[in-house]
Backbone as a chain_set.jsonl record, in Angstrom:
{"seq": "MIILITILFSIFYLFQINKMTYALCESREIPEEKQPKIYRTVNILITILIISFFVEILTTVT", "coords": {"N": [[0.868, -1.158, 0.001], [1.916, 1.181, 0.792], [3.787, 1.641, -1.159], [2.197, 2.063, -3.464], [1.033, 4.542, -2.794], [3.369, 6.091, -2.707], [4.159, 5.92, -5.385], [2.056, 7.279, -6.716], [2.285, 9.805, -5.479], [4.818, 10.496, -6.496], [4.352, 10.727, -9.239], [2.576, 12.863, -9.262], [4.3, 14.823, -8.156], [6.339, 14.982, -10.137], [4.882, 16.072, -12.285], [4.161, 18.528, -11.165], [6.678, 19.72, -10.867], [7.428, 19.944, -13.549], [5.526, 21.752, -14.359], [6.297, 23.976, -12.872], [8.84, 24.34, -14.043], [8.055, 25.075, -16.587], [6.846, 27.521, -15.984], [9.12, 28.928, -15.139], [10.594, 29.005, -17.523], [8.971, 30.637, -19.044], [8.828, 32.984, -17.518], [11.47, 33.821, -17.47], [11.94, 34.149, -20.078], [13.202, 32.251, -21.794], [14.764, 31.058, -24.69], [13.178, 29.108, -27.231], [14.68, 27.053, -28.368], [16.401, 26.249, -26.339], [14.848, 25.292, -24.314], [14.041, 22.46, -24.385], [16.438, 21.245, -23.49], [16.638, 22.168, -20.877], [14.26, 21.071, -19.773], [14.831, 18.346, -20.007], [17.109, 18.07, -18.402], [16.172, 18.816, -15.858], [14.098, 16.877, -15.559], [15.556, 14.484, -15.532], [17.153, 14.861, -13.193], [15.13, 14.951, -11.248], [13.981, 12.493, -11.619], [16.136, 10.863, -10.731], [16.144, 11.643, -8.033], [13.625, 10.698, -7.234], [13.889, 7.913, -7.676], [15.952, 7.31, -5.798], [14.524, 7.905, -3.546], [12.522, 5.899, -3.704], [14.188, 3.619, -3.318], [15.052, 4.054, -0.74], [12.557, 3.905, 0.672], [11.84, 1.252, 0.045], [13.935, -0.193, 1.305], [13.396, 0.564, 3.943], [10.835, -0.426, 4.445], [11.011, -3.206, 3.978]], "CA": [[0.016, 0.022, 0.01], [2.822, 2.402, 0.854], [4.441, 1.786, -2.497], [1.293, 2.704, -4.352], [0.923, 5.911, -2.42], [4.6, 6.654, -3.113], [4.178, 6.115, -6.835], [1.11, 8.318, -6.994], [2.921, 11.054, -5.049], [5.921, 10.789, -7.354], [3.758, 11.169, -10.538], [2.109, 14.216, -8.987], [5.451, 15.647, -7.932], [6.969, 15.207, -11.41], [4.049, 17.007, -13.056], [4.252, 19.852, -10.575], [8.033, 20.187, -11.168], [7.358, 20.36, -14.925], [4.703, 22.985, -14.402], [7.195, 25.073, -12.36], [9.889, 24.563, -15.015], [7.4, 25.862, -17.683], [6.703, 28.91, -15.496], [10.427, 29.533, -15.094], [10.954, 29.314, -18.926], [8.144, 31.73, -19.475], [9.14, 34.287, -16.812], [12.835, 34.24, -17.874], [11.88, 34.264, -21.574], [14.23, 31.41, -22.346], [14.469, 30.724, -26.044], [12.515, 27.792, -27.476], [15.657, 25.975, -28.612], [17.094, 25.811, -25.113], [13.894, 24.68, -23.365], [14.166, 20.942, -24.265], [17.601, 20.848, -22.658], [16.267, 22.47, -19.447], [13.299, 20.094, -19.277], [15.483, 17.098, -19.946], [18.007, 18.111, -17.176], [15.263, 18.792, -14.638], [13.405, 15.566, -15.455], [16.531, 13.469, -15.151], [17.486, 15.049, -11.807], [13.97, 14.595, -10.43], [13.884, 11.026, -11.641], [17.154, 10.364, -9.823], [15.697, 11.879, -6.705], [12.517, 9.834, -7.006], [14.449, 6.573, -7.551], [16.604, 7.206, -4.504], [13.453, 7.868, -2.503], [11.933, 4.582, -3.78], [15.127, 2.665, -2.677], [14.975, 4.316, 0.771], [11.293, 3.425, 1.159], [11.894, -0.181, -0.028], [14.803, -0.746, 2.336], [12.83, 0.748, 5.229], [9.637, -1.243, 4.55], [11.33, -4.61, 4.051]], "C": [[0.877, 1.289, 0.007], [3.472, 2.697, -0.458], [3.487, 2.433, -3.482], [1.095, 4.206, -4.08], [2.193, 6.695, -2.865], [4.663, 6.927, -4.628], [3.231, 7.223, -7.266], [1.695, 9.752, -6.631], [4.011, 11.506, -6.003], [5.415, 11.307, -8.771], [3.299, 12.605, -10.383], [3.23, 15.219, -8.847], [6.197, 15.997, -9.288], [6.152, 16.164, -12.26], [4.11, 18.419, -12.494], [5.61, 20.494, -10.895], [8.04, 20.696, -12.618], [6.561, 21.618, -15.114], [5.558, 24.149, -13.903], [8.324, 25.398, -13.369], [9.293, 25.35, -16.201], [7.267, 27.315, -17.278], [8.071, 29.644, -15.519], [10.832, 29.876, -16.548], [10.229, 30.494, -19.453], [8.544, 33.027, -18.825], [10.53, 34.782, -17.204], [13.006, 34.429, -19.374], [13.083, 33.508, -22.164], [13.822, 30.994, -23.725], [13.952, 29.267, -26.255], [13.55, 26.668, -27.733], [16.381, 25.513, -27.42], [16.149, 25.144, -24.124], [13.915, 23.182, -23.314], [15.271, 20.525, -23.388], [17.284, 21.053, -21.179], [15.34, 21.419, -18.948], [13.936, 18.748, -19.108], [16.41, 17.008, -18.648], [17.128, 17.993, -15.937], [14.558, 17.469, -14.487], [14.378, 14.461, -15.004], [16.898, 13.634, -13.7], [16.351, 14.674, -10.888], [13.722, 13.136, -10.419], [14.892, 10.343, -10.735], [16.695, 10.525, -8.339], [14.565, 10.941, -6.289], [12.967, 8.353, -6.835], [15.151, 6.344, -6.233], [15.643, 7.168, -3.343], [12.816, 6.476, -2.493], [12.9, 3.513, -3.001], [15.069, 2.817, -1.21], [13.685, 3.717, 1.333], [11.352, 1.86, 1.171], [12.776, -0.775, 1.053], [14.212, -0.524, 3.793], [11.645, -0.209, 5.443], [10.006, -2.725, 4.733], [12.352, -4.955, 5.077]], "O": [[0.602, 2.282, -0.667], [3.683, 3.852, -0.827], [3.912, 3.277, -4.271], [1.004, 5.017, -5.001], [2.087, 7.826, -3.34], [5.132, 7.969, -5.085], [3.593, 8.035, -8.117], [1.585, 10.711, -7.395], [4.146, 12.693, -6.303], [6.012, 12.203, -9.366], [3.574, 13.459, -11.226], [3.137, 16.338, -9.353], [6.606, 17.136, -9.516], [6.742, 17.021, -12.918], [4.112, 19.393, -13.246], [5.673, 21.693, -11.166], [8.594, 21.76, -12.893], [6.898, 22.457, -15.95], [5.519, 25.224, -14.5], [8.711, 26.555, -13.532], [9.973, 26.211, -16.76], [7.521, 28.226, -18.065], [8.151, 30.82, -15.873], [11.372, 30.959, -16.774], [10.78, 31.281, -20.223], [8.6, 34.065, -19.486], [10.769, 35.988, -17.27], [14.069, 34.816, -19.86], [13.867, 34.064, -22.932], [12.672, 30.614, -23.944], [14.293, 28.354, -25.503], [13.334, 25.51, -27.374], [16.962, 24.428, -27.464], [16.606, 24.492, -23.185], [13.808, 22.644, -22.212], [15.133, 19.579, -22.613], [17.619, 20.218, -20.338], [15.535, 20.892, -17.853], [13.62, 18.047, -18.147], [16.44, 15.995, -17.949], [17.356, 17.14, -15.079], [14.431, 16.976, -13.367], [14.027, 13.612, -14.185], [16.96, 12.628, -12.992], [16.601, 14.116, -9.82], [13.317, 12.561, -9.409], [14.567, 9.37, -10.053], [16.863, 9.615, -7.527], [14.531, 10.451, -5.16], [12.474, 7.647, -5.955], [14.972, 5.298, -5.609], [15.875, 6.523, -2.32], [12.585, 5.914, -1.422], [12.451, 2.695, -2.199], [15.039, 1.826, -0.48], [13.723, 3.077, 2.383], [10.972, 1.229, 2.157], [12.399, -1.774, 1.665], [14.485, -1.295, 4.713], [11.487, -0.745, 6.54], [9.394, -3.42, 5.544], [12.705, -6.124, 5.229]]}, "num_chains": 1, "name": "protein.A"}
């Protein structure tokens, strides 16, 4: 059950981070050609954070 809640939270968190990244790109007026690189970097870093959180949860639960 805790894993399911963690997965749902992670999906929500990733969407919120992407929403904030979009707001950053809009407010800073970052050119369109640089935006994919920014999104890719942010998404990779957040994915690493989420995976490390999963590993911590799994080692704590088991």
